[in-house]
N, C-alpha and C positions, 0 to 999 in steps of 0.2 A: 502493498498501500506507499511506502515512503515513495519509494522507485516510482508510481504511478502517479501522488503525490506531483513531485518533482519535476514526471516529466511535461504535467500542466503548467505545473508554473513557465515554464522556458514554452511550451508553447505560448503560452498567456501574453510573455511579454516581449515574440517578435511584434519588427514592423510590422504595419498595417501592407500587403502589397495590392499595388494594380492588380486594377481585373483579368480575373485568367482567362478570358476568351475580353478582347477588349480592341479598339478601332483604332489602324493604322491611319489617319486623319492633319493632315494642317491647313492651320483657316488663316486668310490673311484678309487686310483691312480695310474691302472693298464689299459692297453690299450694293443687292436692284433697289430695283421701287419701291415707295410705296409700297404699301396694300399689295404685295405681291407674294403669293405663295409658289414657293419652291419641295420636290420629293425627291430626295435620294435615297436612294435604293444599295446596301451593301454589302458586298459578300465578301468576308473575307475564308481563310482557307488550309489547311496544310500546317500548320503552327509543331512539330515535329521534338521529341527529344527532351522537354523539360518539363521538372516535377517541384510543385510548388511545393515551398516549406508547409508545413503542416496539413495543403493541402492531399497529396497521397494520390491526386491521376495526375496520368499522362496531357499533359496540355494541345493532347490532337482532335481533329474534328475540323469545324464551320462553324464560323455566326454568322446571321444572316440581323440585319439591323437596317427599320428603318426609318429613316429621317425626315418629319414637314417642320418646312419652317416657312414663317409667315414675317416679311421685313415692317414693325407697326410707324418708324419712322426714318430720313434716311443718315439716323445716327444709329436704328435702337435693329435687329434680327428677335426675333426666341425663335431655337426648333426646338422639336420632341422627337427623343430617340427613344426604340423599343423593340430589340436586340432578345434575339431565341438562337440557340446554341444546339447547334445538334454533334454529339461527340461520334470516332469514327464505330463505338464497341454500338454505336444504335441510341443512346441513350438520348432524346430531347428537354429542353428547359429554357422558360423564360430567362428573363435576366429584368427584369423589373423595369428601370425606366432614369432616360437623364435628362435634364431641362438644358437648352444653354444660352445664358442671353451672352449676344455678345454687342456692346457699346465698342464704336470706328464713329473716326471724324471725315463727316458730311463732303461729300464733294472729293472725294477724293479718287475718283475711277480714272482720271486723266492726269494726276500729278505721280512725281515722279514717286518720294514717299506718303505709303498710309497706316495709321497706326490704328490702334484698337486696344478691346480687353474683354476679357470670355469671363463669366459668373457660369460656373454650372457643375449646377445640383444633381448628385447621382440617388437611388438609394435600389439595391440590386442584392444578393441571395449570395453566400458564402462558396459556393457556386461560380463564381467571378473575383467574389475582393473577400477578403477577410473582416472586414468596417463596413456589415448595413448598408449607412451614411456616408457624404462622405464630397466636399467641393474645392470644386479645382478653379484658380486662378490662373490664368493666359493668356499676356500680355502680347501683343501681336507690334509686331514688326514689320511692313511688307515694301518691297525697298525694285524698282524696276528703269532700269536703263538699256534700252531699245529692244532688240528683241528677248535679254533679261534680265530676270525675276530671283527676287532671293529674300525668303520670309524668315522669322523667327517668332516662335512659340514657346518664348523658356518659361516654362507653364508647372507649378507646385498645388501639388497634391495634400488635402487635409481629413484623413480619415477620422468622422467623429466618433468618436469615444475611445480612441485609438492612440496608441505612439503614433507622431511624426511629427512637421508635414515633411512629405516625397516631393526629391527634388525629379524629375521627368522634362527635361527637355526635348524640341522637336523644332529642325529646321530643313527645309526645304528652296532648293534648287531648279531654276526651269529656263529653258532655249527652247524659245518659240523657232520651227525648221520651218512653218507653212501657215496659210492663213487659217487653219482648221487644226493645227498638230500642233503639239508639243513635247518636248519629253525633258524629264528630272530625276531626281537626284533625291532623294525623305532620308534622312536618318534619327533614329526614334531614340530617345538615351532614357534610361531610369540609373540615377548616380544614388537608389534611398533614402535615408532621411537625412533633410540638412545638418543636422547634429551630429550628425553618425553616418558620413559616408559608405558605402562599400569599397570595400577594395578592388582594384582596376578590372579585376578578376571574378568580381562578386556584380561586376556591372552590367547592366543590360543593356547593348547595341545590335539595332537591327539596324537594317541594311537596305532603301528600294531603291529600284529603277523603274519609276514607270515611264505613260505613255498616254498623253492627254490627246481628243477630238473631238470637237465640237461636226456633233450628225448636223443641226436642223441648231436655229435661234430657240428652240425650245430644251433640244435633245444633247448631251454631252457624255462621255462615254471615260473613266480611269480604268485601266489597267497596271498592276505594278507586280511586281517578281521584289520578292526582300530574302535575306540571309542572316545567319546573326554571327558579331562578330567577336563576342565573346561565350565561353563554358553558360556564361546565364541568359544570353541567350536560345529564342526558337533557333531553330534549324535551318529550313527553309517553309515559305506560308508563299500566298495569294492573295493576290486584293483586285477586287472589278468594286466600281462604282455608278453607274446609271444616275444624272440628273434631269431632271426636267424640270424645267423654269412653266408656270401659269400665268 
């Protein structure tokens, strides 16, 4: 019993981790016209080879997420995420919800610099995260010059009721290669707790090669292939995002 109690105490002291299945998405500082809806369908799959501390299950499977967004003002957009996961073992389970509020500097569509700030509230089960509730604060720095674009999202996650916060930044570089097509590199990082960062081998680093194609004024597609750069990262994974503007 003493050993069991000690084990439970150690597990309770573990820092809250990011979601077992989560989105790979970098946010820019530009939004569409007010009173406009957009609908995005995300599909992430693969993610083989990693085990979460205390979770006990490999991160193998697929995640489908419906994202419903609405632009309320030239400086604000709200989006609701509804994820559903399916493990390769056949188990299917819901992932709660995420509610994201994006605040941007209005009129940045043609400027070389766009700035914004995301506030994201999530409620997800233990199958996704070790803390049921959490808040992410995500600054947005969006630089454009000619066909090039660089986006920085130095996000900080606050798992409510658990130890934290966690520093999980992301960066995206994009080159426009034609009127409708873009090639990009995305790097997602997880340094764990800000006050107790993980050693380099324990950090998660996912690198994606992406291609974006604008099918029409209303439809766009993004494809991405990712690979983990450290032992704590997922090995191979892919993503597809279909965007629809109304």
